[in-house]
C-alpha positions in Angstrom: 24.5 -15.4 -47.3 26.7 -18.6 -47.2 29.5 -17.4 -45.0 27.2 -15.6 -42.6 24.9 -18.7 -42.5 27.8 -21.0 -41.6 29.1 -18.7 -38.9 25.7 -18.1 -37.4 25.1 -21.9 -37.3 28.4 -22.3 -35.5 27.7 -19.4 -33.1 24.3 -20.9 -32.1 25.3 -24.5 -31.9 29.1 -24.5 -31.3 29.4 -27.3 -33.8 32.8 -27.1 -35.2 31.9 -28.6 -38.5 30.2 -25.3 -39.4 33.3 -23.3 -38.5 35.5 -25.6 -40.5 33.4 -25.0 -43.6 33.2 -21.3 -42.9 37.0 -21.1 -42.6 37.4 -22.9 -45.8 34.9 -20.7 -47.6 36.3 -17.5 -46.1 39.9 -18.4 -47.2 38.7 -18.9 -50.7 36.6 -15.7 -50.8 39.6 -13.7 -49.3 41.4 -13.8 -52.7 38.7 -11.5 -54.1 40.3 -8.7 -51.9 43.5 -8.8 -54.0 42.6 -6.0 -56.4 45.0 -3.1 -57.1 42.9 -0.8 -54.8 42.0 -3.3 -52.0 38.3 -2.9 -52.9 37.3 -6.5 -53.6 36.3 -7.8 -57.0 32.6 -8.6 -57.5 33.0 -12.3 -58.2 35.5 -15.1 -57.7 35.9 -18.7 -58.9 36.1 -20.7 -55.6 38.2 -23.5 -57.2 40.8 -21.5 -59.1 40.8 -18.3 -57.1 40.4 -16.2 -60.3 38.5 -13.0 -59.4 37.0 -10.2 -61.5 34.3 -7.6 -61.5 30.9 -8.6 -62.8 30.4 -8.1 -66.5 28.0 -5.2 -66.6 30.0 -2.8 -64.4 33.5 -4.1 -65.7 35.9 -1.7 -64.0 33.8 -1.0 -60.8 32.6 -2.7 -57.7 29.1 -2.2 -56.3 28.7 -0.4 -53.0 26.3 -2.9 -51.3 28.6 -5.8 -52.2 32.1 -4.6 -51.2 30.8 -2.8 -48.0 28.8 -5.8 -46.7 31.5 -8.2 -45.8 32.9 -7.0 -42.5 30.6 -8.5 -39.9 31.4 -12.0 -41.3 35.1 -11.6 -41.8 35.6 -9.8 -38.4 33.8 -12.6 -36.7 35.7 -15.3 -38.6 39.0 -13.6 -37.7 38.1 -13.4 -34.0 37.0 -17.0 -33.6 39.9 -18.5 -35.7 42.6 -16.2 -34.5 43.6 -15.6 -38.1 44.3 -11.9 -38.4 44.2 -11.8 -42.2 40.4 -11.9 -42.2 40.0 -8.8 -40.1 42.9 -7.0 -41.8 41.5 -7.3 -45.3 37.9 -6.3 -44.3 39.1 -3.4 -42.1 41.2 -2.1 -44.9 38.0 -1.8 -47.0 36.3 0.2 -44.3 39.3 2.5 -44.1 39.1 3.1 -47.9 35.3 3.7 -47.7 35.9 6.3 -44.9 38.3 8.2 -47.2 35.8 8.0 -50.1 32.8 9.2 -48.1 31.9 12.8 -49.1 30.7 15.5 -46.6 27.0 14.3 -47.1 28.0 10.8 -46.2 26.1 9.5 -49.3 28.2 7.2 -51.4 27.9 6.5 -55.2 26.7 3.0 -56.1 29.8 2.3 -58.0 33.5 2.5 -57.1 36.3 2.1 -59.6 38.7 -0.6 -58.1 41.1 -1.5 -60.8 43.7 1.2 -60.1 45.9 1.7 -57.1 43.6 4.3 -55.5 39.8 3.6 -55.4 37.5 6.4 -56.5 33.8 7.0 -56.7 32.3 6.5 -60.1 29.0 8.1 -61.2 26.6 10.1 -59.1 23.8 7.7 -58.4 22.9 7.6 -54.7 20.4 5.2 -53.2 19.4 3.4 -50.0 17.8 0.8 -52.3 19.3 -1.7 -54.7 23.1 -1.8 -54.8 23.5 0.6 -51.9 21.3 -0.4 -49.0 23.4 -2.6 -46.7 26.5 -0.4 -46.8 24.9 2.0 -44.3 23.5 -0.9 -42.2 27.0 -2.3 -41.8 28.6 1.0 -40.7 26.3 0.9 -37.7 26.5 -2.8 -37.1 30.3 -3.0 -37.3 30.4 -0.4 -34.5 28.0 -2.5 -32.5 29.8 -5.8 -33.2 33.1 -4.3 -31.9 31.6 -3.2 -28.6 31.0 0.4 -29.7 34.7 1.1 -29.4 35.6 2.0 -33.0 33.9 5.4 -33.1 34.8 6.1 -36.8 32.3 3.4 -37.9 29.5 5.2 -35.9 30.6 8.5 -37.4 30.4 7.1 -40.9 26.9 5.9 -40.2 25.8 9.2 -38.6 27.2 11.2 -41.4 25.2 9.2 -44.0 22.0 9.4 -42.0 22.4 13.1 -41.7 22.9 13.3 -45.4 19.8 11.2 -46.0 17.6 13.5 -43.9 18.9 16.6 -45.6 19.0 15.4 -49.2 16.8 12.4 -49.8 13.9 12.3 -47.2 10.6 13.3 -48.8 6.9 13.5 -47.8 4.2 12.6 -50.3 1.0 14.6 -51.1 -1.8 14.4 -50.1 -1.3 11.6 -47.5 2.1 12.8 -46.2 3.8 9.4 -46.5 7.5 9.7 -45.7 9.9 8.0 -48.1 13.6 8.1 -49.2 14.2 9.2 -52.8 17.2 8.4 -54.9 19.5 11.0 -56.4 21.3 11.1 -59.8 23.6 14.0 -60.0 21.5 16.8 -58.5 18.1 15.4 -59.5 15.8 13.5 -57.1 14.2 10.3 -58.4 11.0 9.6 -56.5 11.1 5.8 -56.3 11.0 3.7 -53.2 12.3 0.1 -53.4 11.0 -2.5 -51.1 14.7 -3.0 -50.2 14.7 0.4 -48.5 12.3 -1.0 -45.9 15.4 -2.3 -44.1 16.1 1.4 -43.1 13.4 1.8 -40.4 14.9 -1.0 -38.4 18.4 0.3 -38.9 17.4 3.8 -37.8 15.6 2.4 -34.8 18.7 0.4 -33.8 20.9 3.5 -34.3 18.6 5.6 -32.1 18.5 3.0 -29.4 22.3 2.8 -29.2 23.0 6.5 -29.9 26.1 7.5 -27.9 24.2 10.7 -26.8 21.3 8.6 -25.5 17.9 7.6 -26.9 16.4 10.9 -25.5 18.9 13.0 -27.5 17.5 15.2 -30.3 19.3 13.1 -32.9 18.0 9.8 -31.6 14.5 11.1 -31.3 14.6 12.3 -34.9 15.9 9.0 -36.2 13.3 7.0 -34.3 10.5 9.3 -35.5 11.8 8.8 -39.1 12.0 5.0 -38.5 8.3 4.9 -37.5 7.2 7.1 -40.4 9.1 5.0 -43.0 7.8 1.8 -41.4 4.3 3.1 -41.9 5.0 3.8 -45.6 6.3 0.2 -46.0 3.1 -1.1 -44.4 1.0 1.0 -46.7 2.9 -0.4 -49.7 1.3 -3.7 -48.7 -2.0 -2.5 -47.4 -2.9 -0.4 -50.4 -2.8 -3.3 -52.9 -5.7 -5.6 -53.6 -3.6 -8.6 -52.5 -2.1 -7.1 -49.4 1.4 -7.8 -50.9 3.9 -5.1 -51.7 5.3 -4.4 -55.2 9.0 -4.4 -55.7 9.0 -0.6 -56.3 6.5 2.2 -55.6 6.8 5.6 -57.1 5.5 9.0 -56.0 4.3 12.1 -57.8 2.6 15.2 -56.6 -1.0 14.8 -55.7 -1.3 11.0 -56.1 0.8 9.5 -53.3 2.3 6.1 -54.2 1.6 4.4 -57.5 2.8 1.2 -59.1 4.0 0.6 -62.6 3.2 -2.8 -64.2 6.9 -3.7 -64.5 7.4 -3.2 -60.8 4.2 -5.0 -59.6 5.8 -8.3 -58.7 6.4 -9.5 -55.1 9.5 -11.6 -54.4 8.7 -12.6 -50.8 11.2 -10.0 -49.6 12.0 -9.7 -45.9 12.9 -6.0 -45.4 9.5 -4.8 -44.1 9.1 -7.5 -41.5 12.8 -7.2 -40.5 12.1 -3.6 -39.6 8.8 -4.5 -37.8 10.8 -7.0 -35.7 13.5 -4.5 -34.7 10.9 -1.7 -34.0 8.9 -4.1 -31.9 12.0 -5.1 -29.9 12.9 -1.5 -29.3 9.5 0.2 -28.8 7.3 -2.7 -27.7 4.5 -1.2 -29.8 2.0 -4.0 -30.7 1.2 -2.4 -34.1 4.2 -3.9 -35.6 3.0 -7.4 -34.8 -0.4 -6.5 -36.3 1.3 -5.4 -39.5 3.5 -8.5 -39.6 0.4 -10.7 -39.2 -1.4 -9.0 -42.1 1.6 -9.7 -44.3 1.8 -13.3 -43.2 -1.9 -13.8 -44.0 -1.5 -12.3 -47.5 1.5 -14.5 -48.1 -0.5 -17.6 -47.0 -3.4 -16.6 -49.2 -1.6 -15.6 -52.5 1.9 -17.2 -52.4 1.4 -20.7 -50.9 1.8 -23.6 -53.2 1.4 -27.4 -52.5 5.1 -27.9 -51.7 6.5 -24.3 -51.0 5.8 -20.6 -51.5 6.3 -18.7 -54.7 6.9 -15.2 -55.8 3.7 -13.4 -56.9 3.6 -12.0 -60.5 1.3 -9.0 -60.0 0.2 -7.7 -56.6 -2.6 -5.6 -58.2 -4.3 -8.8 -59.5 -6.0 -11.1 -57.0 -6.4 -13.7 -59.8 -2.7 -14.0 -60.7 -0.8 -17.2 -59.7 2.5 -17.6 -57.8 5.6 -18.2 -59.8 7.4 -21.6 -59.7 10.2 -19.8 -57.9 11.3 -19.5 -54.3 14.1 -17.1 -53.2 16.3 -18.5 -50.5 15.9 -15.3 -48.5 12.2 -16.2 -47.9 13.3 -19.1 -45.6 16.4 -17.5 -44.2 15.0 -14.0 -43.6 11.3 -13.4 -44.1 10.0 -16.4 -42.2 12.7 -16.0 -39.6 11.8 -12.4 -38.8 8.1 -13.2 -38.8 8.8 -16.0 -36.3 11.0 -13.7 -34.1 8.4 -10.9 -34.3 5.8 -13.2 -32.6 8.3 -15.0 -30.3 8.2 -13.4 -26.8 10.9 -15.7 -25.4 13.8 -15.2 -27.9 17.3 -15.2 -26.4 18.5 -12.9 -29.2 19.4 -9.5 -27.8 19.9 -7.0 -30.6 20.9 -4.2 -28.3 23.5 -5.9 -26.0 24.6 -9.3 -27.2 23.8 -9.9 -30.9 24.0 -8.4 -34.3 22.1 -9.6 -37.4 24.0 -9.6 -40.7 22.2 -8.3 -43.7 20.9 -11.8 -44.5 19.3 -12.3 -41.1 22.0 -14.5 -39.6 22.6 -13.6 -35.9 26.1 -13.4 -34.5 27.2 -12.7 -31.0 29.3 -9.5 -30.4 33.0 -10.0 -30.6 33.4 -9.5 -26.9 31.2 -12.6 -26.3 33.1 -14.8 -28.7 36.1 -17.0 -27.7 39.0 -17.8 -30.0 39.2 -21.5 -30.8 42.0 -21.4 -33.4 42.3 -22.9 -36.9 41.2 -26.4 -38.1 41.3 -29.3 -37.6 38.5 -29.3 -35.0 37.9 -33.0 -34.8 39.6 -33.3 -31.4 37.9 -30.2 -30.0 34.9 -31.4 -27.9 34.4 -28.2 -25.9 30.8 -27.1 -25.9 29.8 -30.3 -27.8 30.1 -32.4 -24.6 26.3 -32.6 -24.5 26.0 -34.1 -27.9 25.2 -37.8 -27.4 27.4 -39.0 -30.2 30.4 -37.4 -28.4 30.2 -39.7 -25.4 31.7 -42.8 -27.0 34.4 -40.8 -28.8 35.4 -39.2 -25.5 35.6 -42.6 -23.8 37.8 -43.9 -26.6 40.0 -40.9 -26.3 40.3 -41.5 -22.6 41.2 -45.1 -23.3 44.0 -44.1 -25.7 45.5 -41.8 -23.0 45.1 -44.5 -20.4 47.0 -46.9 -22.6 49.9 -44.5 -23.2 50.1 -43.7 -19.5 50.4 -47.4 -18.5 52.8 -48.2 -21.3 55.1 -45.5 -20.1 54.9 -46.6 -16.5 55.0 -50.3 -17.1 51.6 -50.8 -15.6 49.0 -53.3 -16.8 45.9 -52.4 -18.8 42.4 -53.8 -18.1 41.2 -54.2 -21.7 38.1 -56.2 -20.6 37.1 -53.5 -18.2 37.4 -50.8 -20.8 35.4 -52.8 -23.3 32.6 -53.2 -20.6 32.6 -49.5 -20.0 32.3 -48.9 -23.7 29.4 -51.3 -24.0 27.6 -49.7 -21.1 28.1 -46.2 -22.7 26.8 -47.4 -26.0 23.7 -48.9 -24.3 23.1 -45.6 -22.5 23.4 -43.6 -25.7 20.9 -46.0 -27.5 18.4 -45.6 -24.6 18.8 -41.8 -24.6 18.3 -41.7 -28.4 15.1 -43.8 -28.1 13.8 -41.5 -25.4 14.6 -38.5 -27.6 12.7 -40.0 -30.5 9.7 -40.5 -28.3 9.8 -36.8 -27.3 10.1 -35.8 -31.0 7.0 -37.8 -31.8 5.1 -36.0 -29.0 6.4 -32.6 -30.2 5.1 -33.4 -33.8 1.6 -34.1 -32.4 1.7 -30.9 -30.4 2.9 -28.9 -33.4 0.0 -30.3 -35.5 -2.5 -29.3 -32.9 -1.0 -25.8 -32.7 -1.1 -25.4 -36.5 -4.8 -26.4 -36.5 -5.6 -23.9 -33.8 -3.6 -21.2 -35.7 -5.6 -21.9 -38.9 -8.8 -21.7 -36.9 -7.7 -18.4 -35.4 -6.8 -17.0 -38.8 -10.3 -17.8 -40.1 -11.9 -16.1 -37.2 -9.7 -13.0 -37.7 -10.7 -12.8 -41.3 -14.4 -13.3 -40.5 -14.3 -10.6 -37.8 -12.6 -8.1 -40.1 -15.1 -8.9 -42.8 -17.9 -8.3 -40.3 -16.4 -5.0 -39.2 -16.1 -4.0 -42.9 -19.8 -4.9 -43.5 -20.8 -2.9 -40.4 -18.9 0.1 -41.7 
């Protein structure tokens, strides 16, 4: 979340202050990779560098944690030119490749305190503690320009195993879902976290080396659509229109919700998949589903100063918790915004890859190496920043002074001071004009919000009228 956020902020703005912080954080995190096996520890003290596994798993690392680092470290290594970032993260991928069984489905825990890492236990899941591993196999292949075929093969092997061993269909409605597996026994639970998978499957189908019309790509896109519908139904079938954390299935009753799983944490995975599917298929149904979720969030989760998790999606009279997860801002709202934004420059097929916390990064082929800190003298793409103008002028003046001192020439100090004064006046005028435009934009934004509220009321009224007519 933190490293990916800093790198994405740099990638979008080219502001070197973000990259400097990312390099500092990445260097501190890198010490977690120094385990006997090379599979990183689960936690690290950023000050002392002391690393260990988290207490409840003790001798093991969790799949979704140690396999969800590569996009960030590969990008950081490319942009800084520091090879250790890529080497450490690619070493982990090499270990995972050796651990991956013929089914492609990895256990949630890996023992990492001995020289050779090994799988521990037999719990397999595309939900909590496993989900993003399979997402990153595909996205590492995409990030590298689709050149490292072994990452794509790791992804395809896992997706084949998912289809053969975990994919289920409910009765009587025929809802498609992905079960979990413990030893040889299926567990018919479906985490909201698994709703990332429709988007990943669609992205994999759209970039399949055999083409989107190949049998495998068609199968994966069909599964993506079916799973996305199940995710929508997890919202639509509750009185609040919000999804529980987990739904379960049993023969003859489709999905059901246990009280302990009935909370809603403002999670992003469903709208993430709706965004990706809409980008790839253009089907407007995904915008409709996203809008329904947004209206439910507005109705049941909105508080005077923020939004809160909802205690029980089965109870329309429950109140939001005094708690807001950071991923609601970083992911849920971002994907909703992108879902309805027809003019986004983000290209998930050819130019960008989103990390698992919704931070977009350009593909490595699009990124230029800028080296290591300090970046204070690097103006580069920041030339357009107003504050850089005076600094650049002073830098030119320093060079001018050195040149004339070496050549014995005279220096027009008064003239330089006048240039600096004019530059400062220009900056002040531009800043004042920018402030005027900002004020105008605030007014326009207020008008748009009012219109959106009015439109939302009309939608609700029309739907109620339709329901009454039925």
